[in-house]
N, C-alpha and C positions, 0 to 999 in steps of 0.2 A: 530891482526892476526900476529902470530909469523914469523920472516923471511920475512917479506914484507915490503919492502923499496921503497919509492917513492920521487920524487923530482918534484914538480908540482907548478908554479907560474902563478897565474890567477890575471888580472886586471878586475875589474868591474865597469861598467859606468852606472849610472842611473840618471833619472831626477826627480824632483818635477812635480806633476801632472800638466799638461798643461805648464811645463816649466817655472812656476811663480817662480820670484825671492823671495822666502820665508825664507830661511835660512839666519838668520841675524848674524852678526859678534859677537854680545854679547853673543850668546849662541852656536855658532857653534863648539867651542872646547869641550863644554859640550857633545853635539851630537856626536862627534868624540870618545870621551871616551866611550860613551854608545854603540856605534857601535864597538869599540874594545872588550868591554866586551862580546857582543854577538858572535864575531868571536872566541875569547878565549874560551869562553864557549861551543862552538861546536868544540873545539880541533883543530882550524886552527890557523895559526901564521900571525898576522897582520904586513905588512912591511911597507905600506904607506897608508894615508888616506887624502884627501883634495878635494876641490871642489870650487864651486862658489855658489851664493845664489840660483841657479836653478838646481844644479846637484852635484853629487859626484863621485870621483873617489877612489875605495878601492882596493889595491894590497895586495894579501896574499900569503902565503905558504899553498897550498891547501892539504887537506888529504882526500883521495877518499872514506873514511867512510860515507860521506854524499853526497846525490846528491846536484848539484848546485841549481836547483830551489827550493829544500827545504832549502837551506842556504839562498838564496835570499829572500825567502818568510819571514824567521825567521828576517833577518836584517831589510827589509823594514816593515813587519808588526808591529814588535816589537818597532821600533824607531818611526814609525808613531803614535802608540799608546802612547809612552813616550812623544812625543812632545805635543801631544793634552792635555795629562794628566798635564802636566807643563804649559799648557797655553800660549805658547811661541807666538802664532798667533791668531788673531781674525777669527774665522770659523774653519773648519776641515782640518788638514794637511794629505795629502796622497801622495805617490810616484806614478809615472807612473807604470803601470804593467810591461812594457818591462824593458829590461836591455841589455847591451852589455858584453859579457865575452871573454877576449882575453888572450891567453897563451903565456908564455915567457920562454926563456932558462935561466939557470943560469947567462950566461954571460951577460944577458940584465937587470939584476936587478938594477944596479947603474943608467942606463939610465932611466927606468921606474920610479923609485924613484925620480930622479930629475925632470922628466916631470910632475909628480903628484905634487911635492912642488912647482912647478913653475905655477901653473894654472892661478893665477891672471895676471901673465905676458903674457901667451898664449892667454888669451881672452881679450887682448888689441888689438890682431890683428884678431881674428876669433870668431865667435859665437859659442855656444855649437853645434848647428845643423851642421855647418861646420866641427868642430872637429869631432863630432861622425860620420858622413858620410865619413870623411877621414880614419878613423879607419875601419869601414866596407870595404872600398875599398881596403885599405892597406892589410887586411886579406882575401880579395877575398871573402867576405861573401855576398851571394846572398840575396837581400831584395827587397821588393816592396815598391816604392816610396810613393804608396797611404798610406801606413800603418806606415812608419817610421817617427817618431817625428811628428806625428799629434796632434793637440790640442784636447782634448776631450770636448764636449760640453754637 
């Protein structure tokens, strides 16, 4: 679209199915490169990616030509298929269906990058569930505790 200019920064947070710690140190950087490629192929800009064995944070410069659910479906669906094809885990790898999407202004970019890069440090003090609920509360997002971060059986 000619003469359309946007500046949108979004952090996505999503977990491994049942928040099981399946992302291993030996292949996590390869996963991050794969997800980076998905984001770039969809014409968005990866700013930061990091996580823990049970979840990821992905911070992007978002282009509004694509719906957020479609982008997340591509990221999670393609990366799950890639992990399974590579045989990184015994059994089938899947991401939880849900995710969080949080927007930021340009002035917050450095702070968000630092937060994402320091995931290992943050999670010495709090669990993923505590971190995720804190984000939802900070952004005044209505949620139902019955459905938030529930293990799927």
